[in-house]
N, C-alpha and C positions, 0 to 999 in steps of 0.2 A: 631117656630115664630120667638122669641126674637132674636137668632142669625141673621137668615135672615134681619129684621130690623136693626141690628147693623151696618151690611156691607152694606146698600143701601146708593148710591152716594149721596152727598151734592147737587148738581146740576145735571139737567137731562144735555144729552152729548150734547144737542145742545147751551145750554149755556156756558158750560164747554170750549166746541170746540172753540166758539168765544173768549172766555179770551185767551188760547192757542194764537190763530191768533192774538189776539191784542197785547200779549206778542211778538209774533215775529215781528210785526209791530215796537213795541216800539225798540226792538234789532235792526233793521236794521235802525231804522232813527234817534233813540235820543240818541246814545254813549252807545254801547255794552261795551266798555271799562270801564267806568265809572261806568258803572252798577254791571259788576262783580268785578272788583279792587277797588274801591272808595267807593260806597255809601253805607250806613248804614241803618239799621232799627231803624228809629227813635221812642225815647219812650216817652210817656209824663209825663217827670219826671224833676226836676232841673238841674239833670246831663246835659240835652240837651236845656232847656229853662231857664240859668241862668239870674239872673239881678234883679237889685231894681228899681222898677220904682213908681213913684207919683201922676200919673195921668190916666186917661182912655187913651189917646192917647199913651203916653209913653207905657205904657202896651201892646197895638195893635203895635205899633212901634217895641217893643222888640223882640214881637215873628214871626211880619213880618221878622226881620233882621235874627232869625236863623232860619227860614221856607227858606227865599231866599239862605242862607248859604247851606244846606243841601240839596236843589235843584240843588248846582251847576252852578244856573244863574247868581251867586253876580254881575258876569262883564256885565250883562244885564242892558240897563236905566231905571228900575225900580224905580216909586216914590209912597210911600203910602200918600195919601191925608187925611184931618181930612175928615168926611162924610158932613159936611154943607159947604167943598170946594169942594167937588167933583161934576163935570158932566160927564157924559157917554158921551163919542165922540167915535169913531171907532178910535183903534191905529194906530199909524203909522207904514208903513213897513220898517223896519229893512234891513240894506244891511248886507247880512250874507254870509257868504264865507263856513261856516259848523256849525254843531249844536253841537260842542263838548261842555261838561259841566264838571264840576272840583268841587266839594263839599270838597274837603282835601286841595290841595293847594291853591286854589282860587287866580292864578295868571296868568290867561288868559286874552288877550288884552281885553280892556275896549271897548264896542260897541256903538259907539256913535250914537245920533240921537237928531236933532233939537227939537224934543217934546219928554219929556220922556213917558214911558208905564205906567199910572197913575193907581193905585189901592186903592183901598177903603174898607171900612169894616162897619159892623153893630157893635155901640156900646155895645149894648144887648150883643153880642157873646164875650165880655172880658171877662163876668162871667164866660165863659166856655172856658177857653183856648185851651185845645183840641180841640172843635169845630172851634174856630177861626183859627188856625193852618192848619188844615184839610182844611177849606176853602179858605184859602191861595194858600195851594198844589196844589187845583184844578184849582184856578185861573191862579197860575202859567203854568200849564200844560196844559191849553185852549190858553196862549198864545205864550208858544213851537209850538203848532200845529197850531196855527193860523199863525206865523212867517214864519214858513216851508211849510205851507201849503199841508201837508202829513196827509191826511185823515185816519182815522181809520179803520178799517174792519168794513163795511156795509157804510160807506160813511157820507156826512154829518147829516142824521140821526140819527147817533150814536156818533156826537160829544161829547155829555154829558157824555155817559157813557163812552167811549174811552179816554177821558180825565180824567175821575175818574181812571181808570186803569192805566193809564199814572203817575199819582199822587202816586199810590201803588207801581208802577213801580222805582220810586223815591225813597223811604223807607219810606212812610208815610202810609202804611198798617194798623198798630195798632190805629192808632189815627182817620183813616177813619172808621175802623170796630167798633170803641166804639163809634163813633158819627153817624153811620149809622142809628140808631134806639133809639128814646128817648121815655121810657117809663112814660108816665102821671102821675101815681101814683092813691090811692084811691079816694081823691076828686078833684085833680088837682092843690090844691092851690100854690104848689112849682113849678109847670109847667109854664115854660117861653117860649112858642113858638119862639119868637124871639131870642132866644141865642141859637137856636139850629140850626144844619148844614143843608142844603136842600141837602140830598142825591138823586143820579139820579142811583145807584145800589142798588140791593136789599141785604140785611145784608147778605146772603149767597152768592152771589157774591162777595161781597168785601173780605169776609172770603175766599173764594176759590182764590182770584186773591193773597192775603196775605200769603197762604201759598204756593202758585207756586212761588211767591217772594223769601221765604225762603227756598226752596226746591231747586231752581235754587244755591242759593248762601250758601247752605249747613249750613244753620243756625238751629241750636238745636231747637227742640218743648219747652222746658225750657225757652230757651230765648225769642223765639217768641212769647209765651203764657203769658210771666210771669205779664205783665201790661193789660192784655184781659181782658175784660168782663168776670167773670167766667161762666157766662152762655153760651159764645162762645166758650170755650175752646173744649167743645165734637165737636162742628161742624167742629172746625179746624182740630182736628183729622182725621175726615169722609174725608174732604177735602184732607189731604196727601194721606190718602189711594187711593182716585179716582184718586189722580194725577198719584199716582205710577204704577197703572194701566194703565195709558196712556204713554206707554215704547216709542212708534215709536215718539209721540209729542214730549214727555219730552227729549227725544235725539235730535231730530230739534233745539230745544232751547238750548240746552247744547254745542252744536257744536259752537255758536258762542263766547264762552269762549276763543277757540283756534283760531278765527278769526282775 
């Protein structure tokens, strides 16, 4: 019985199949060259989020700029606003000729817009930079899908879940996994709900998506799990085993590397 339990798949096949389909959708529309050749697995470390800040907004701005750079969308007209100045209005439709991203050279032609794409943040989340960057990554993915009008598998009802997978596809899987669930602790005295990211995927779905990202990019398990919460590492290994057993689905995605 113990041996059987260890080899149980992390996800039900329906959920795993949807994630494979969503990666195929992302590779089809959101720059498979960037994915295979340039995107990096972003880690919650000073190496990835360097910078000295002296205010809450400057901290949010620093995290946002790093997140934007790693997303490959620095050429888009995003602008971070302080919460007290932010008004939620529908974003303007950009004149896009393609959906190319570049997280390394960052020299793509700047996309012009009379009105910027405004983004804001919850000041409480600056207490947890990992959650804040994950939230920014999800918002950037949502903007990418909104502008392209290429909805994820399942259509508009899966917009939030599909764009969270897209954020993982852009390299933010470790931080999304670490912020998918926050334990309240014994008495809850240190728990701050407002500082937490509002996840749409389950913790296991995020881990599976992260494992698929790393498998496609041949990222070693030691690197993928180095900054992952300790209790999530066994789930990551279970996800990898499940992915390896999906040979046909995996090969279908790997063909994009030569497309």
